[in-house]
One Martini backbone bead per residue (centre of mass of N, CA, C, O) as a GRO file, in nm:
protein
  225
    1MET     BB    1  -0.134  -0.905   0.391
    2LEU     BB    2  -0.291  -0.606   0.374
    3LEU     BB    3  -0.287  -0.594   0.023
    4THR     BB    4  -0.464  -0.802  -0.119
    5THR     BB    5  -0.719  -0.637  -0.176
    6ALA     BB    6  -0.600  -0.434  -0.375
    7LEU     BB    7  -0.519  -0.640  -0.592
    8ALA     BB    8  -0.801  -0.748  -0.650
    9VAL     BB    9  -0.929  -0.484  -0.744
   10ILE     BB   10  -0.735  -0.420  -0.974
   11ALA     BB   11  -0.794  -0.671  -1.144
   12LEU     BB   12  -1.114  -0.614  -1.170
   13ALA     BB   13  -1.056  -0.321  -1.307
   14GLY     BB   14  -0.837  -0.400  -1.549
   15CYS     BB   15  -0.563  -0.461  -1.429
   16SER     BB   16  -0.238  -0.533  -1.388
   17SER     BB   17  -0.025  -0.791  -1.297
   18SER     BB   18   0.258  -0.919  -1.148
   19ALA     BB   19   0.511  -1.080  -1.060
   20LYS     BB   20   0.620  -1.286  -0.840
   21THR     BB   21   0.745  -1.240  -0.521
   22PRO     BB   22   0.993  -1.336  -0.349
   23ALA     BB   23   1.097  -1.448  -0.072
   24ALA     BB   24   1.285  -1.461   0.170
   25THR     BB   25   1.541  -1.599   0.310
   26PRO     BB   26   1.561  -1.871   0.478
   27THR     BB   27   1.547  -2.004   0.802
   28PRO     BB   28   1.590  -2.264   1.026
   29THR     BB   29   1.345  -2.145   1.232
   30ALA     BB   30   1.140  -2.141   1.025
   31VAL     BB   31   0.861  -2.184   0.871
   32PRO     BB   32   0.819  -2.382   0.619
   33PRO     BB   33   0.692  -2.397   0.302
   34GLU     BB   34   0.558  -2.684   0.327
   35THR     BB   35   0.369  -2.593   0.557
   36LEU     BB   36   0.230  -2.345   0.428
   37SER     BB   37   0.111  -2.504   0.174
   38LYS     BB   38  -0.102  -2.661   0.371
   39ILE     BB   39  -0.278  -2.409   0.464
   40VAL     BB   40  -0.377  -2.334   0.213
   41LEU     BB   41  -0.561  -2.343  -0.042
   42GLN     BB   42  -0.708  -2.599  -0.232
   43LYS     BB   43  -0.838  -2.752  -0.500
   44THR     BB   44  -1.019  -2.948  -0.311
   45ASP     BB   45  -1.188  -2.704  -0.170
   46VAL     BB   46  -1.321  -2.661  -0.438
   47PRO     BB   47  -1.505  -2.677  -0.686
   48ALA     BB   48  -1.458  -2.863  -0.976
   49ASP     BB   49  -1.554  -2.609  -1.178
   50TRP     BB   50  -1.324  -2.446  -1.097
   51LYS     BB   51  -1.085  -2.219  -1.150
   52SER     BB   52  -0.718  -2.203  -1.195
   53GLU     BB   53  -0.448  -1.978  -1.091
   54THR     BB   54  -0.163  -1.839  -1.068
   55TYR     BB   55  -0.036  -1.640  -0.844
   56THR     BB   56   0.003  -1.282  -0.840
   57GLN     BB   57   0.234  -1.027  -0.740
   58ASP     BB   58   0.305  -0.722  -0.651
   59ALA     BB   59   0.607  -0.553  -0.686
   60ASP     BB   60   0.493  -0.300  -0.488
   61GLN     BB   61   0.417  -0.407  -0.201
   62ALA     BB   62   0.644  -0.304  -0.016
   63LYS     BB   63   0.590  -0.007  -0.071
   64ASN     BB   64   0.295  -0.006   0.023
   65ASP     BB   65   0.348  -0.098   0.312
   66ALA     BB   66   0.526   0.143   0.390
   67GLU     BB   67   0.309   0.364   0.341
   68LEU     BB   68   0.108   0.257   0.547
   69SER     BB   69   0.294   0.284   0.795
   70THR     BB   70   0.329   0.588   0.772
   71CYS     BB   71   0.031   0.662   0.811
   72LEU     BB   72   0.022   0.510   1.103
   73GLY     BB   73   0.302   0.509   1.267
   74THR     BB   74   0.445   0.227   1.204
   75ALA     BB   75   0.582  -0.058   1.166
   76ASP     BB   76   0.749  -0.239   0.907
   77ASN     BB   77   0.701  -0.600   0.853
   78SER     BB   78   0.742  -0.700   0.554
   79SER     BB   79   1.067  -0.747   0.570
   80LYS     BB   80   1.033  -1.000   0.791
   81LYS     BB   81   0.970  -1.207   0.610
   82VAL     BB   82   1.058  -1.550   0.539
   83ASN     BB   83   0.789  -1.695   0.445
   84GLU     BB   84   0.583  -1.765   0.141
   85GLU     BB   85   0.245  -1.879   0.059
   86ASN     BB   86   0.035  -1.940  -0.228
   87SER     BB   87  -0.238  -1.978  -0.369
   88ASP     BB   88  -0.442  -2.008  -0.586
   89SER     BB   89  -0.669  -1.875  -0.811
   90PHE     BB   90  -1.017  -1.888  -0.767
   91SER     BB   91  -1.304  -1.949  -0.994
   92SER     BB   92  -1.597  -1.924  -1.102
   93PRO     BB   93  -1.759  -1.992  -1.392
   94ASP     BB   94  -1.864  -1.672  -1.404
   95GLY     BB   95  -1.637  -1.487  -1.241
   96LYS     BB   96  -1.783  -1.356  -0.963
   97LEU     BB   97  -1.590  -1.552  -0.795
   98GLN     BB   98  -1.308  -1.527  -0.562
   99LEU     BB   99  -1.014  -1.712  -0.445
  100GLN     BB  100  -0.764  -1.664  -0.177
  101SER     BB  101  -0.441  -1.758  -0.024
  102SER     BB  102  -0.216  -1.720   0.266
  103ALA     BB  103   0.124  -1.782   0.409
  104THR     BB  104   0.325  -1.639   0.684
  105ALA     BB  105   0.655  -1.616   0.801
  106TYR     BB  106   0.807  -1.528   1.106
  107PRO     BB  107   1.055  -1.491   1.353
  108SER     BB  108   0.806  -1.396   1.546
  109ILE     BB  109   0.535  -1.326   1.750
  110ASP     BB  110   0.578  -1.019   1.777
  111VAL     BB  111   0.516  -0.941   1.486
  112VAL     BB  112   0.225  -1.044   1.481
  113ASN     BB  113   0.120  -0.871   1.718
  114GLN     BB  114   0.163  -0.602   1.573
  115ASP     BB  115  -0.040  -0.656   1.345
  116ILE     BB  116  -0.286  -0.695   1.528
  117ASP     BB  117  -0.277  -0.411   1.660
  118ARG     BB  118  -0.327  -0.252   1.392
  119LEU     BB  119  -0.634  -0.334   1.362
  120LYS     BB  120  -0.716  -0.123   1.610
  121LEU     BB  121  -0.674   0.121   1.441
  122PRO     BB  122  -0.870   0.384   1.343
  123LYS     BB  123  -0.682   0.469   1.081
  124LEU     BB  124  -0.680   0.225   0.885
  125SER     BB  125  -0.921   0.276   0.698
  126GLU     BB  126  -0.818   0.551   0.597
  127CYS     BB  127  -0.545   0.453   0.479
  128PHE     BB  128  -0.659   0.248   0.283
  129THR     BB  129  -0.840   0.432   0.117
  130ALA     BB  130  -0.615   0.621   0.019
  131GLN     BB  131  -0.442   0.401  -0.119
  132PHE     BB  132  -0.650   0.280  -0.312
  133THR     BB  133  -0.713   0.538  -0.465
  134LYS     BB  134  -0.430   0.578  -0.577
  135LEU     BB  135  -0.389   0.304  -0.721
  136LEU     BB  136  -0.651   0.299  -0.898
  137SER     BB  137  -0.609   0.570  -1.043
  138LYS     BB  138  -0.336   0.489  -1.177
  139ASP     BB  139  -0.434   0.183  -1.306
  140ALA     BB  140  -0.667   0.258  -1.452
  141PRO     BB  141  -0.829   0.273  -1.714
  142ALA     BB  142  -0.921   0.465  -1.947
  143GLY     BB  143  -1.222   0.611  -1.824
  144THR     BB  144  -1.180   0.504  -1.528
  145THR     BB  145  -1.352   0.481  -1.215
  146VAL     BB  146  -1.257   0.458  -0.856
  147ALA     BB  147  -1.450   0.398  -0.543
  148PRO     BB  148  -1.329   0.339  -0.231
  149THR     BB  149  -1.411   0.138   0.061
  150VAL     BB  150  -1.314   0.083   0.414
  151LYS     BB  151  -1.330  -0.195   0.654
  152VAL     BB  152  -1.211  -0.255   0.991
  153THR     BB  153  -1.219  -0.566   1.191
  154ALA     BB  154  -1.152  -0.677   1.485
  155GLY     BB  155  -1.136  -1.010   1.529
  156ASP     BB  156  -1.339  -1.300   1.464
  157ASN     BB  157  -1.628  -1.243   1.342
  158GLY     BB  158  -1.756  -1.540   1.423
  159GLY     BB  159  -1.517  -1.716   1.404
  160PRO     BB  160  -1.251  -1.843   1.460
  161ALA     BB  161  -1.023  -1.774   1.714
  162ASN     BB  162  -0.775  -1.712   1.490
  163VAL     BB  163  -0.932  -1.477   1.407
  164VAL     BB  164  -0.824  -1.117   1.386
  165GLY     BB  165  -0.971  -1.018   1.108
  166LYS     BB  166  -1.147  -0.774   0.886
  167ILE     BB  167  -1.164  -0.682   0.537
  168GLU     BB  168  -1.368  -0.433   0.373
  169VAL     BB  169  -1.445  -0.389   0.022
  170LYS     BB  170  -1.564  -0.114  -0.184
  171ALA     BB  171  -1.586  -0.083  -0.548
  172ASP     BB  172  -1.670   0.174  -0.762
  173VAL     BB  173  -1.714   0.114  -1.110
  174GLN     BB  174  -1.645   0.331  -1.399
  175GLY     BB  175  -1.699   0.236  -1.731
  176SER     BB  176  -1.763   0.146  -2.057
  177ASP     BB  177  -1.981  -0.080  -1.931
  178GLY     BB  178  -2.032   0.059  -1.671
  179PRO     BB  179  -2.147  -0.003  -1.368
  180VAL     BB  180  -1.962  -0.151  -1.084
  181SER     BB  181  -1.932  -0.369  -0.806
  182VAL     BB  182  -1.665  -0.441  -0.578
  183TYR     BB  183  -1.599  -0.713  -0.350
  184VAL     BB  184  -1.388  -0.742  -0.047
  185ASN     BB  185  -1.284  -1.014   0.165
  186GLU     BB  186  -1.059  -1.026   0.448
  187TYR     BB  187  -0.918  -1.293   0.636
  188LEU     BB  188  -0.746  -1.291   0.944
  189ILE     BB  189  -0.480  -1.512   1.051
  190ALA     BB  190  -0.337  -1.649   1.370
  191LYS     BB  191  -0.023  -1.823   1.477
  192GLY     BB  192   0.225  -1.729   1.624
  193SER     BB  193   0.453  -1.683   1.340
  194VAL     BB  194   0.173  -1.692   1.173
  195GLU     BB  195   0.015  -1.578   0.875
  196ALA     BB  196  -0.320  -1.563   0.742
  197ASP     BB  197  -0.544  -1.582   0.447
  198VAL     BB  198  -0.877  -1.494   0.317
  199THR     BB  199  -0.997  -1.418  -0.017
  200VAL     BB  200  -1.299  -1.256  -0.133
  201THR     BB  201  -1.452  -1.200  -0.458
  202SER     BB  202  -1.718  -0.979  -0.574
  203VAL     BB  203  -1.944  -0.927  -0.851
  204GLY     BB  204  -2.235  -0.714  -0.788
  205ALA     BB  205  -2.208  -0.846  -0.489
  206PRO     BB  206  -2.197  -0.911  -0.185
  207VAL     BB  207  -2.047  -1.083   0.053
  208GLU     BB  208  -2.116  -1.393   0.178
  209GLU     BB  209  -2.056  -1.585   0.446
  210THR     BB  210  -2.139  -1.859   0.308
  211GLN     BB  211  -1.908  -1.833   0.080
  212VAL     BB  212  -1.646  -1.845   0.313
  213SER     BB  213  -1.650  -2.000   0.589
  214ASP     BB  214  -1.528  -2.277   0.509
  215TYR     BB  215  -1.247  -2.160   0.424
  216VAL     BB  216  -1.170  -2.035   0.692
  217VAL     BB  217  -1.185  -2.293   0.857
  218LYS     BB  218  -0.968  -2.451   0.707
  219VAL     BB  219  -0.725  -2.256   0.752
  220ALA     BB  220  -0.750  -2.229   1.059
  221GLY     BB  221  -0.717  -2.533   1.119
  222ARG     BB  222  -0.432  -2.571   0.992
  223LEU     BB  223  -0.292  -2.360   1.175
  224SER     BB  224  -0.368  -2.512   1.452
  225SER     BB  225  -0.229  -2.808   1.393
   0.00000   0.00000   0.00000
């Protein structure tokens, strides 16, 4: 769940995304995909004139998660996910605002609590920034430079009680069309053995809380019900 922001920045920097990676084989005790699919953002949640595309996930995400865990010196829980469902990627008519969400089931609440505890590590922002810099430098189009900064804040950040953290990314992109800043806010939500997130990406201007708060409330409410 913690690398969704990196993928969003890479996409907006003009890099390609790869085919969706299937989740692990489900177990009888896991929260089933049909339940997870009801938690994530739906087409009816966004304005009628917004575009929607099937979400694609980076095939290297498991590797990236493992590298992040190594940087932090913590366990890598990405391989423990049992089921995962992603919403479509939704974009405003001018393409300057994008929304996406996911919901992931783990075998126990202990795994989720470990991920929540990781959000409190002071080194997390540093590790994210280093990893994003590496990924974006590798995949950016020729002649393009990307300088990302990352801020991680644990807690509900003024949102619903089951919001457990927020990741804020600013990526200054210098390409053939001139400079542009890309902003990504990812809101992390958890209850029991399920983690969910809502990611909003804005081009040219920082993300306003009013642009995303309703969507965070919707996903958080569905996870709580």
